[in-house]
C-alpha distance (Angstrom), angle and dihedral (degrees) to the residues before:
residue distance angle dihedral
X1 . . .
X2 3.82 . .
X3 3.82 116.1 .
X4 3.74 98.5 -139.4
X5 3.77 99.3 -166.6
X6 3.71 90.2 55.0
X7 3.82 96.2 39.9
X8 3.82 95.4 47.5
X9 3.81 112.6 102.3
X10 3.76 92.2 -7.5
X11 3.90 89.4 135.9
X12 3.79 94.2 46.3
X13 3.78 131.9 93.7
X14 3.79 90.3 -142.1
X15 3.62 135.5 161.6
X16 3.86 94.5 -80.4
X17 3.85 90.5 52.1
X18 3.75 94.2 47.2
X19 3.92 90.3 48.8
X20 3.77 87.5 52.7
X21 3.66 101.7 43.9
X22 3.88 104.1 31.2
X23 3.81 124.3 78.3
X24 3.83 108.1 -103.6
X25 3.88 94.9 -111.9
X26 3.84 89.4 47.1
X27 3.86 93.4 49.8
X28 3.87 90.4 47.0
X29 3.86 91.9 48.9
X30 3.87 91.0 47.5
X31 3.79 92.4 48.4
X32 3.77 89.5 49.9
X33 3.66 90.3 49.0
X34 3.82 92.1 52.5
X35 3.80 97.5 43.1
X36 3.81 96.2 44.3
X37 3.74 98.6 36.0
X38 3.70 94.2 -121.4
X39 3.96 125.4 166.9
X40 3.88 110.1 -93.9
X41 3.71 115.3 -112.0
X42 3.87 113.0 -130.6
X43 3.91 91.7 -134.8
X44 3.76 88.9 52.8
X45 3.85 89.5 46.4
X46 3.89 92.8 53.5
X47 3.71 91.7 54.2
X48 3.80 93.1 47.0
X49 3.90 91.2 44.5
X50 3.92 92.3 53.0
X51 3.80 92.4 48.9
X52 3.78 91.1 44.0
X53 3.81 90.7 52.5
X54 3.73 97.3 47.2
X55 3.81 90.1 50.5
X56 3.74 92.5 48.8
X57 3.81 93.8 49.2
X58 3.79 89.3 50.6
X59 3.93 87.4 57.1
X60 3.79 90.3 52.3
X61 3.87 100.7 -95.9
X62 3.71 118.8 149.5
X63 3.86 101.1 173.3
X64 3.71 138.8 37.1
X65 3.86 130.2 -148.7
X66 3.80 136.9 -175.8
X67 3.79 101.2 -120.0
X68 3.80 110.0 -149.2
X69 3.80 140.9 168.3
X70 3.85 114.7 -128.9
X71 3.65 121.7 -170.5
X72 3.84 90.3 -89.5
X73 3.77 86.3 90.4
X74 3.74 93.7 -122.0
X75 3.88 128.6 79.4
X76 3.77 131.9 -90.2
X77 3.63 134.7 -154.4
X78 3.86 142.2 178.4
X79 3.83 116.6 -162.2
X80 3.78 126.9 -143.4
X81 3.73 124.5 177.7
X82 3.83 122.0 -123.1
X83 3.82 92.0 -125.6
X84 3.78 119.7 118.4
X85 3.90 114.4 -173.7
X86 3.79 118.7 -125.3
X87 3.95 129.5 -147.9
X88 3.79 91.7 -107.0
X89 3.73 92.9 55.3
X90 3.74 96.4 -100.7
X91 3.78 127.1 113.0
X92 3.76 139.5 -126.5
X93 3.85 125.1 -152.9
X94 3.78 101.8 -124.7
X95 3.87 135.7 172.2
X96 3.82 120.1 171.3
X97 3.82 133.2 -160.5
X98 3.77 87.8 -112.1
X99 3.83 92.3 56.9
X100 3.81 90.4 47.4
X101 3.85 96.2 49.0
X102 3.84 98.7 41.4
X103 3.83 140.2 25.0
X104 3.82 133.3 173.4
X105 3.82 115.0 -140.7
X106 3.76 117.8 172.1
X107 3.88 108.5 -92.1
X108 3.77 99.7 -169.7
X109 3.75 99.9 87.9
X110 3.89 97.4 44.0
X111 3.94 114.9 95.8
X112 3.92 110.7 -97.5
X113 3.75 103.1 164.2
X114 3.84 90.5 -123.4
X115 3.77 97.6 -43.7
X116 3.69 92.6 114.8
X117 3.73 130.7 32.1
X118 3.79 116.9 -132.2
X119 3.95 93.5 -109.3
X120 3.89 88.4 53.9
X121 3.72 97.6 89.2
X122 3.71 109.8 159.0
X123 3.78 118.5 105.3
X124 3.80 135.6 159.5
X125 3.70 138.7 -139.6
X126 3.76 121.3 -155.2
X127 3.94 127.1 -168.1
X128 3.73 118.9 -106.9
X129 3.86 100.7 -152.6
X130 3.93 88.5 -170.4
X131 3.80 89.5 74.4
X132 3.92 118.5 58.8
X133 3.65 122.8 -116.0
X134 3.81 113.3 -119.9
X135 3.80 143.4 -172.8
X136 3.79 120.3 -111.0
X137 3.77 123.4 170.7
X138 3.84 96.9 -17.0
X139 3.97 92.4 -47.9
X140 3.71 129.2 106.4
X141 3.83 104.1 -126.9
X142 3.85 115.8 -153.0
X143 3.76 114.8 -164.8
X144 3.81 108.2 -130.9
X145 3.68 143.8 170.8
X146 3.86 119.1 -116.4
X147 3.88 127.5 -139.9
X148 3.71 139.4 159.5
X149 3.87 128.6 -108.5
X150 3.91 87.4 -99.5
X151 3.82 92.8 51.3
X152 3.79 97.9 -104.1
X153 3.77 114.0 149.4
X154 3.84 111.7 -115.5
X155 3.67 101.7 172.4
X156 3.69 146.1 59.0
X157 3.67 103.1 -120.2
X158 3.92 98.7 64.0
X159 3.86 96.7 58.3
X160 3.82 90.4 43.2
X161 3.86 91.5 55.0
X162 3.87 89.2 47.5
X163 3.72 88.4 52.6
X164 3.76 94.4 49.9
X165 3.87 91.8 49.2
X166 3.90 87.5 48.8
X167 3.82 98.4 50.5
X168 3.85 90.0 44.7
X169 3.81 89.5 51.7
X170 3.78 96.4 50.3
X171 3.78 94.7 40.4
X172 3.72 89.8 52.8
X173 3.79 90.3 51.3
X174 3.88 89.6 55.2
X175 3.74 93.1 46.6
X176 3.68 94.0 47.8
X177 3.86 91.3 49.7
X178 3.83 90.9 52.6
X179 3.85 92.0 52.0
X180 3.90 103.1 -92.9
X181 3.80 98.3 125.1
X182 3.70 96.7 157.7
X183 3.78 94.4 72.3
X184 3.77 113.5 95.8
X185 3.78 103.0 164.7
X186 3.84 137.3 23.4
X187 3.70 119.5 -159.3
X188 3.71 126.7 -157.3
X189 3.82 110.3 -137.0
X190 3.75 133.8 -163.7
X191 3.79 140.1 -169.6
X192 3.74 108.2 -169.4
X193 3.83 115.0 -160.6
X194 3.87 108.5 -148.4
X195 3.82 122.4 -151.3
X196 3.90 123.2 -167.4
X197 3.70 143.7 158.2
X198 3.92 126.1 -123.6
X199 3.80 119.4 -151.3
X200 3.81 133.9 172.4
X201 3.82 110.3 -84.3
X202 3.90 94.7 -140.4
X203 3.82 89.6 52.7
X204 3.81 91.7 46.1
X205 3.86 91.7 55.1
X206 3.81 88.7 58.4
X207 3.76 91.6 57.0
X208 3.82 111.5 79.5
X209 3.65 92.8 -175.4
X210 3.98 92.2 56.5
X211 3.80 90.6 44.9
X212 3.76 94.8 50.5
X213 3.73 103.5 32.4
X214 3.89 110.3 15.9
X215 3.87 90.8 -121.2
X216 3.88 137.5 74.9
X217 3.79 110.7 -104.3
X218 3.80 92.0 -172.6
X219 3.65 128.6 25.2
X220 4.01 132.7 133.4
X221 3.77 114.9 -130.2
X222 3.75 110.4 -98.5
X223 3.82 121.6 -122.7
X224 3.89 87.9 -104.2
X225 3.77 123.5 39.9
X226 3.82 126.1 153.9
X227 3.81 95.6 -57.5
X228 3.80 93.6 110.5
X229 3.83 89.6 54.7
X230 3.75 89.6 -144.6
X231 3.80 98.6 132.1
X232 3.72 97.5 58.7
X233 3.87 110.6 103.3
X234 3.96 84.2 -13.9
X235 3.82 124.0 148.2
X236 3.80 108.8 -67.6
X237 3.82 113.4 -117.0
X238 3.91 114.4 -116.1
X239 3.73 94.0 -115.2
X240 3.77 91.4 52.2
X241 3.79 94.7 42.4
X242 3.91 88.5 54.2
X243 3.72 88.8 53.0
X244 3.70 91.2 49.0
X245 3.75 93.1 49.8
X246 3.63 93.2 54.3
X247 3.74 94.7 43.0
X248 3.78 89.5 54.4
X249 3.74 92.0 50.1
X250 3.91 91.5 51.2
X251 3.72 91.4 46.7
X252 3.80 95.5 45.9
X253 3.85 88.3 54.8
X254 3.67 90.4 59.4
X255 3.84 92.8 49.9
X256 3.80 93.5 -107.9
X257 3.82 111.2 150.1
X258 3.81 97.8 -129.9
X259 3.81 102.4 177.4
X260 3.74 113.9 151.8
X261 3.78 135.9 45.2
X262 3.76 132.2 171.8
X263 3.70 146.3 142.2
X264 3.74 114.2 -87.7
X265 3.79 128.4 -141.1
X266 3.84 100.4 -88.4
X267 3.86 121.4 66.7
X268 3.79 109.7 -92.5
X269 3.77 92.4 13.4
X270 3.91 121.7 121.4
X271 3.80 138.5 169.9
X272 3.73 135.6 -138.3
X273 3.92 120.9 -163.9
X274 3.83 125.1 -169.7
X275 3.87 128.1 -154.1
X276 3.86 112.0 -102.2
X277 3.91 121.0 -85.2
X278 3.85 132.0 163.1
X279 3.70 114.5 -58.9
X280 3.73 94.2 -111.8
X281 3.83 93.2 50.9
X282 3.73 92.5 40.6
X283 3.90 89.3 53.3
X284 3.82 92.5 52.9
X285 3.81 90.8 44.9
X286 3.73 92.7 51.5
X287 3.83 92.9 50.5
X288 3.76 88.2 51.4
X289 3.89 92.9 44.7
X290 3.89 91.5 55.3
X291 3.84 89.8 49.9
X292 3.65 97.0 45.3
X293 3.83 90.9 48.0
X294 3.58 90.5 60.9
X295 3.81 97.5 47.4
X296 3.79 94.6 46.9
X297 3.77 90.4 48.0
X298 3.90 87.9 55.0
X299 3.82 90.0 56.1
X300 3.68 89.2 54.4
X301 3.90 98.6 49.8
X302 3.83 89.2 -104.3
X303 3.67 136.9 110.9
X304 3.79 124.8 -140.7
X305 3.78 115.2 -139.0
X306 3.63 117.1 -157.1
X307 3.79 97.3 175.1
X308 3.83 117.3 125.8
X309 3.79 92.1 -123.9
X310 3.65 115.7 14.1
X311 3.90 91.9 159.9
X312 3.75 129.6 38.1
X313 3.75 114.6 -132.9
X314 3.73 98.1 27.3
X315 3.73 131.7 77.1
X316 3.75 117.8 -73.1
X317 3.83 127.1 -141.3
X318 3.74 128.6 -96.3
X319 3.82 139.8 169.7
X320 3.65 120.7 -123.5
X321 3.82 113.4 -143.3
X322 3.72 107.8 -152.8
X323 3.89 101.8 -166.0
X324 3.76 128.8 -174.3
X325 3.83 142.7 153.6
X326 3.75 126.5 -126.0
X327 3.80 135.6 177.9
X328 3.82 126.9 -129.4
X329 3.80 84.9 -114.8
X330 3.75 90.7 65.9
X331 3.83 102.6 -102.3
X332 3.73 125.0 137.5
X333 3.83 107.2 -140.3
X334 3.83 91.6 -155.2
X335 3.76 96.4 54.5
X336 3.79 106.7 114.5
X337 3.73 92.6 -165.2
X338 3.90 122.0 -149.9
X339 3.81 89.4 -59.7
X340 3.83 109.7 40.3
X341 3.73 94.5 166.4
X342 3.79 90.7 61.4
X343 3.85 94.4 40.0
X344 3.84 102.0 100.0
X345 3.81 94.7 -179.5
X346 3.79 92.2 52.2
X347 3.77 93.0 45.5
X348 3.85 92.5 50.1
X349 3.91 89.9 52.3
X350 3.71 93.8 44.0
X351 3.82 92.3 49.9
X352 3.79 85.8 51.6
X353 3.74 93.9 52.5
X354 3.86 91.1 49.1
X355 3.73 91.7 49.1
X356 3.76 92.9 46.4
X357 3.82 93.9 51.9
X358 3.78 97.7 44.1
X359 3.82 91.6 47.9
X360 3.64 95.2 45.3
X361 3.75 104.9 30.5
X362 3.87 89.0 126.7
X363 3.93 90.8 60.2
X364 3.77 92.9 48.3
X365 3.80 87.4 53.3
X366 3.88 91.6 46.2
X367 3.78 88.2 52.7
X368 3.71 94.6 61.6
X369 3.96 97.7 37.0
X370 3.69 118.4 123.7
X371 3.82 139.9 130.7
X372 3.82 91.8 -104.4
X373 3.74 97.6 45.1
X374 3.87 90.4 51.9
X375 3.84 88.7 71.9
X376 3.75 90.9 54.2
X377 3.82 108.6 38.1
X378 3.70 109.6 94.7
X379 3.70 97.5 17.3
X380 3.77 124.2 114.0
X381 3.87 93.8 -87.6
X382 3.80 96.2 49.5
X383 3.69 142.0 45.9
X384 3.79 118.6 -101.4
X385 3.66 127.1 -100.8
X386 3.67 90.9 -101.2
X387 3.68 109.1 98.9
X388 3.89 115.0 -136.2
X389 3.82 139.9 147.2
X390 3.81 127.1 -119.2
X391 3.84 116.0 -156.6
X392 3.60 103.1 169.5
X393 3.80 127.9 -118.3
X394 3.84 98.5 -74.1
X395 3.72 97.9 48.4
X396 3.87 91.6 40.8
X397 3.85 88.1 56.5
X398 3.69 90.0 50.7
X399 3.79 91.3 52.5
X400 3.72 93.8 45.7
X401 3.86 89.6 51.6
X402 3.83 90.5 52.8
X403 3.74 95.6 48.6
X404 3.82 92.4 46.0
X405 3.76 93.4 43.7
X406 3.84 93.7 -125.4
X407 3.79 124.9 136.3
X408 3.77 119.0 -113.6
X409 3.94 134.0 -178.9
X410 3.80 115.7 -134.0
X411 3.81 110.8 -113.1
X412 3.69 122.1 -111.3
X413 3.70 119.1 -119.0
X414 3.87 109.0 -94.7
X415 3.84 121.3 -127.0
X416 3.86 115.0 -121.2
X417 3.84 104.0 -134.9
X418 3.88 107.1 -156.0
X419 3.75 94.6 -171.0
X420 3.75 94.2 -140.8
X421 3.83 117.4 102.0
X422 3.80 95.4 -141.2
X423 3.76 92.9 51.0
X424 3.88 120.5 80.7
X425 3.78 121.3 -117.3
X426 3.85 112.2 -131.5
X427 3.67 144.1 -172.1
X428 3.86 113.6 -93.9
X429 3.80 119.8 -135.5
X430 3.79 113.5 -102.7
X431 3.82 93.6 -111.6
X432 3.70 140.4 23.4
X433 3.82 121.8 -119.3
X434 3.87 127.7 -108.2
X435 3.74 112.7 -145.8
X436 3.97 89.2 -175.7
X437 3.78 94.9 59.8
X438 3.82 118.8 98.3
X439 3.80 92.8 -152.2
X440 3.82 115.7 27.5
X441 3.77 132.0 170.9
X442 3.83 106.0 -129.9
X443 3.87 104.0 -174.9
X444 3.85 104.6 -70.7
X445 3.83 103.7 3.5
X446 3.70 141.3 40.0
X447 3.79 119.1 -112.1
X448 3.89 110.8 -147.4
X449 3.93 99.0 -161.9
X450 3.68 100.9 178.9
X451 3.84 101.7 85.6
X452 3.72 120.5 111.5
X453 3.85 121.9 -117.7
X454 3.80 95.2 -115.6
X455 3.85 93.9 47.8
X456 3.80 127.3 116.6
X457 3.81 102.9 -127.0
X458 3.85 91.4 -140.3
X459 3.80 94.2 88.8
X460 3.87 98.7 53.9
X461 3.90 91.8 43.7
X462 3.80 90.4 47.6
X463 3.79 84.5 60.1
X464 3.79 95.3 39.5
X465 3.83 94.2 52.8
X466 3.80 93.7 40.8
X467 3.84 97.5 49.9
X468 3.72 91.1 42.7
X469 3.88 91.6 49.4
X470 3.74 88.3 49.7
X471 3.82 93.8 53.6
X472 3.89 92.0 43.0
X473 3.98 89.3 50.6
X474 3.75 89.6 58.1
X475 3.72 91.4 47.3
X476 3.75 93.2 48.0
X477 3.84 92.7 50.6
X478 3.90 89.6 56.3
X479 3.77 93.6 44.1
X480 3.82 94.7 49.3
X481 3.77 89.8 52.6
X482 3.72 93.7 47.5
X483 3.87 125.0 108.1
X484 3.74 94.7 -167.9
X485 3.90 107.7 41.5
X486 3.81 98.1 -175.6
X487 3.84 90.9 52.7
X488 3.76 91.4 45.6
X489 3.81 92.8 51.2
X490 3.85 91.2 51.0
X491 3.78 88.8 48.2
X492 3.72 97.3 46.0
X493 4.05 91.8 47.8
X494 3.85 93.3 47.7
X495 3.82 94.5 46.2
X496 3.78 94.4 44.0
X497 3.63 95.4 47.3
X498 3.99 94.0 43.1
X499 3.93 88.6 51.7
X500 3.90 94.5 48.5
X501 3.82 105.9 36.3
X502 3.94 90.1 114.9
X503 3.94 91.9 74.6
X504 3.89 90.0 58.4
X505 3.81 115.6 95.8
X506 3.79 126.2 158.4
X507 3.97 97.5 176.6
X508 3.73 138.4 83.6
X509 3.74 108.0 -51.2
X510 3.67 91.4 -167.8
X511 3.86 96.1 61.2
X512 3.80 122.8 103.6
X513 3.84 87.1 -127.2
X514 3.73 91.1 64.0
X515 3.86 89.7 52.0
X516 3.79 89.5 55.3
X517 3.80 94.2 42.3
X518 3.84 93.5 47.8
X519 3.79 88.6 54.7
X520 3.71 92.1 51.5
X521 3.83 88.3 52.2
X522 3.64 92.3 51.9
X523 3.79 98.0 -113.1
X524 3.79 119.6 152.2
X525 3.78 121.1 -109.5
X526 3.86 102.9 -165.2
X527 3.71 100.4 174.7
X528 3.74 101.5 -178.1
X529 3.69 141.4 30.0
X530 3.68 91.4 -106.4
X531 3.78 91.7 55.6
X532 3.74 93.0 47.5
X533 3.71 107.5 42.1
X534 3.78 98.7 66.5
X535 3.80 89.6 63.5
X536 3.79 88.6 68.6
X537 3.74 90.0 75.0
X538 3.91 96.0 43.5
X539 3.88 108.8 130.9
X540 3.84 93.7 -112.5
X541 3.78 92.2 55.7
X542 3.73 94.7 45.8
X543 3.83 88.4 51.0
X544 3.82 89.0 48.5
X545 3.77 97.0 55.1
X546 3.75 96.2 36.9
X547 3.83 93.4 47.2
X548 3.80 89.5 55.2
X549 3.79 93.9 38.7
X550 3.75 93.2 -124.5
X551 3.95 93.6 128.6
X552 3.83 131.1 -2.6
X553 3.71 118.2 -122.7
X554 3.80 90.9 -103.9
X555 3.82 90.0 51.1
X556 3.78 92.5 49.2
X557 3.85 91.7 51.3
X558 3.75 93.9 44.3
X559 3.81 88.5 53.5
X560 3.69 93.8 49.9
X561 4.01 89.0 49.1
X562 3.74 90.4 49.7
X563 3.88 93.7 50.6
X564 3.74 94.3 49.9
X565 3.76 92.0 45.6
X566 3.84 91.2 49.4
X567 3.80 90.3 51.3
X568 3.83 89.6 50.8
X569 3.73 91.8 48.1
X570 3.68 96.0 46.5
X571 3.73 93.1 52.5
X572 3.76 91.4 44.0
X573 3.74 89.5 55.7
X574 3.79 92.7 49.9
X575 3.84 91.6 47.8
X576 3.78 94.5 51.2
X577 3.90 88.8 47.7
X578 3.71 90.0 53.0
X579 3.77 91.4 50.6
X580 3.90 90.4 49.7
X581 3.84 91.4 47.7
X582 3.75 91.6 49.0
X583 3.89 93.6 47.4
X584 3.75 100.7 42.2
X585 3.75 104.3 26.0
X586 3.70 121.7 20.0
X587 3.85 100.4 33.9
X588 3.95 90.9 49.1
X589 3.78 90.7 46.1
X590 3.85 92.7 52.7
X591 3.70 88.8 45.9
X592 3.78 94.0 54.2
X593 3.68 90.6 48.6
X594 3.81 94.4 47.1
X595 3.89 88.6 54.1
X596 3.91 88.6 55.9
X597 3.76 90.4 50.6
X598 3.76 90.9 43.4
X599 3.82 91.3 50.4
X600 3.75 91.3 47.1
X601 3.78 92.7 51.6
X602 3.85 90.9 47.7
X603 3.79 92.9 51.3
X604 3.84 89.3 52.3
X605 3.80 92.8 47.1
X606 3.86 89.5 50.4
X607 3.82 87.3 56.4
X608 3.82 87.4 56.6
X609 3.86 94.7 -106.6
X610 3.71 119.5 147.9
X611 3.83 104.8 -115.8
X612 3.89 100.0 174.0
X613 3.80 91.9 105.7
X614 3.89 94.3 24.1
X615 3.88 113.3 141.2
X616 3.93 89.4 -127.8
X617 3.90 89.4 52.5
X618 3.90 91.3 46.6
X619 3.85 91.8 49.4
X620 3.91 90.6 42.0
X621 3.96 89.4 57.3
X622 3.74 92.2 46.6
X623 3.72 95.0 50.8
X624 3.87 94.0 39.4
X625 3.84 86.8 55.5
X626 3.61 92.7 49.0
X627 3.68 91.0 45.8
X628 3.87 88.6 58.6
X629 3.73 91.1 46.5
X630 3.80 91.0 51.5
X631 3.78 93.4 48.7
X632 3.90 91.1 48.5
X633 3.86 92.7 47.0
X634 3.66 92.5 47.3
X635 3.83 90.9 52.5
X636 3.81 89.5 47.5
X637 3.84 90.1 52.1
X638 3.90 92.3 47.9
X639 3.91 88.3 52.1
X640 3.73 91.8 47.9
X641 3.77 92.2 52.5
X642 3.75 89.4 52.5
X643 3.77 91.7 67.8
X644 3.91 96.8 39.9
X645 3.86 91.8 106.3
X646 3.69 98.4 35.0
X647 3.82 92.0 109.1
X648 3.74 116.3 60.0
X649 3.78 101.9 -141.5
X650 3.81 121.9 86.8
X651 3.79 92.7 -139.9
X652 3.80 92.1 55.1
X653 3.82 91.3 46.0
X654 3.77 90.3 53.9
X655 3.84 91.4 51.5
X656 3.70 89.8 51.6
X657 3.80 88.8 51.8
X658 3.78 92.5 50.6
X659 3.87 95.2 43.5
X660 3.88 104.2 34.5
X661 3.91 114.5 11.2
X662 3.81 95.8 47.2
X663 3.80 97.3 46.2
X664 3.79 89.7 49.1
X665 3.95 88.8 50.8
X666 3.68 91.7 53.1
X667 3.76 94.6 46.3
X668 3.91 88.8 52.0
X669 3.86 88.6 48.3
X670 3.62 95.2 55.9
X671 3.79 93.4 58.1
X672 3.79 92.1 44.8
X673 3.81 92.5 49.0
X674 3.85 93.2 49.2
X675 3.80 88.9 49.5
X676 3.88 88.8 55.2
X677 3.80 88.6 58.3
X678 3.78 93.9 54.3
X679 3.86 107.6 34.0
X680 3.70 116.1 90.0
X681 3.80 114.7 -94.8
X682 3.99 92.7 -120.8
X683 3.85 89.5 56.8
X684 3.81 99.0 45.2
X685 3.89 104.7 107.9
X686 3.80 101.1 -142.6
X687 3.82 144.4 28.0
X688 3.82 115.6 -74.6
X689 3.80 127.9 -131.8
X690 3.82 87.0 -98.5
X691 3.78 91.0 56.2
X692 3.77 91.4 47.4
X693 3.79 104.7 42.1
X694 3.76 98.2 36.5
């Protein structure tokens, strides 16, 4: 039985460990450096490095690595041992402040979107003291930022940290202007809910599409899917429970606040949710969570699938980004209190969110764009590509009253009467939830539901922090110039809400009526990654990021190029995999089965039986027709792929993928899936959906 309090954080060089192992003056200086964002002194770093090394060695570590997050979306690490050779042939275990602060991995092979040439290899990693070091597989992992020799940002951590500092600065300005002078910092916080599938490892190995791409490119719908809704929150199977128990233990050792686990809607789909932490730490923890999910699954004879849509016809997997802002004095800036209509601070920050999301709906859509997520957004398990905000009935009424200039009393919380004497009555929340909304207010936070399950949460949170800071900056300018603060607050809130009402929608985001209504309102409907990504480099967005020094213009353009290239490469890999599966697996399986049918029909005919309408012959004709169709559609897809890179621009190539490659892939899939329903089970070359999901 795991002793959770003892286990939790046991592999983390956290605040309590630092307090115990560092001299008091060094500990205080380090905390001041972290909290005030000061430059790290090398003398201080040397003491910290030595204490960190001694602690890590006691925990069994032999190596250290600068753990960073390049633009691949996963993490990277280069390991060095602590050993230092001595003149007498012996060794010492050493680790200096310089080695703690700075590393130098090769930057030439990481994606840069044109920022770096292949021969320009030098890159630097720099310690992020706001994220605790930890031990993973006998290595001390030091969270770091990553940049090139020329100073270009090559990672996801640096712009995230910049955005966090920016939103803190602008939020503090607003709070000081309205009289809250005690606040010195505002932290953006996140609790990312992680969805995933578990499948048997031996079955996984037999599916070339899952191995190469993370999703099934062929697969007929099984007799039973999720229509009975019996998996959602159902009893967790023993094999999965064993996996979850070990996963929790591994996460807790690393100080990750794994809290909630349950079965999701689709068969073999599950969810893990952590407790909130600062956005930087939450991002690091989520990257670790995804890595550990896969490793623990492997030990249990399972494979953890993080693709957004591993199986057609059942729900895909997302990552719900629960985002909020909190002060260093303990206030949640999105807490409406019992009387939201009278809570001026809340209304100011609510107005800022509404303005930010409306003005930058394109950037929010860009931040969740990927080939995998295109299969999921807009389906019944995910919000649509149209960005809108759900506030709930009570807050919507407050907003309408402010805009119309009418008075309104805040509603009282209603009592839920259970009607059973032995069951307790309880107070209802002031609003229902809306699972179809991309951006929903859920009590004291906003839930951005559009993220794909494989995503790093850094990108969406860079956007959220930056657009919020931009809106707050404009509000702060007005407040600081006002002579009557209360009157100015009322004016700002009313004008802002009036100007941005179009982004609010409390209804069913899946309905066709909403698509029509959203178009009337002028909201964007960027259905695919190819549609969305070009908005990243619109003039207004370049101005936004460069004005606030989150990205330079070249960094924005390089990231857009990188994302477009990644989209094309991913689909190209999928298409090539389909071609190989068709040629080497599906067609031969169908041919083998047609031979069996033909031999059976011939045997019957030899006995003088009329086989013109025989079931074997009818089936033989069906399969033969589909074989020809499969062969023709495979050839079409091969031809289509030959022209993928005919155009030089990444944007044009992405358009070609969307308009030509993906439709050809879908056509091929139709023939392959229909063959699966007809070819004998013993002849079909790989596990079916029924095998994988049940």
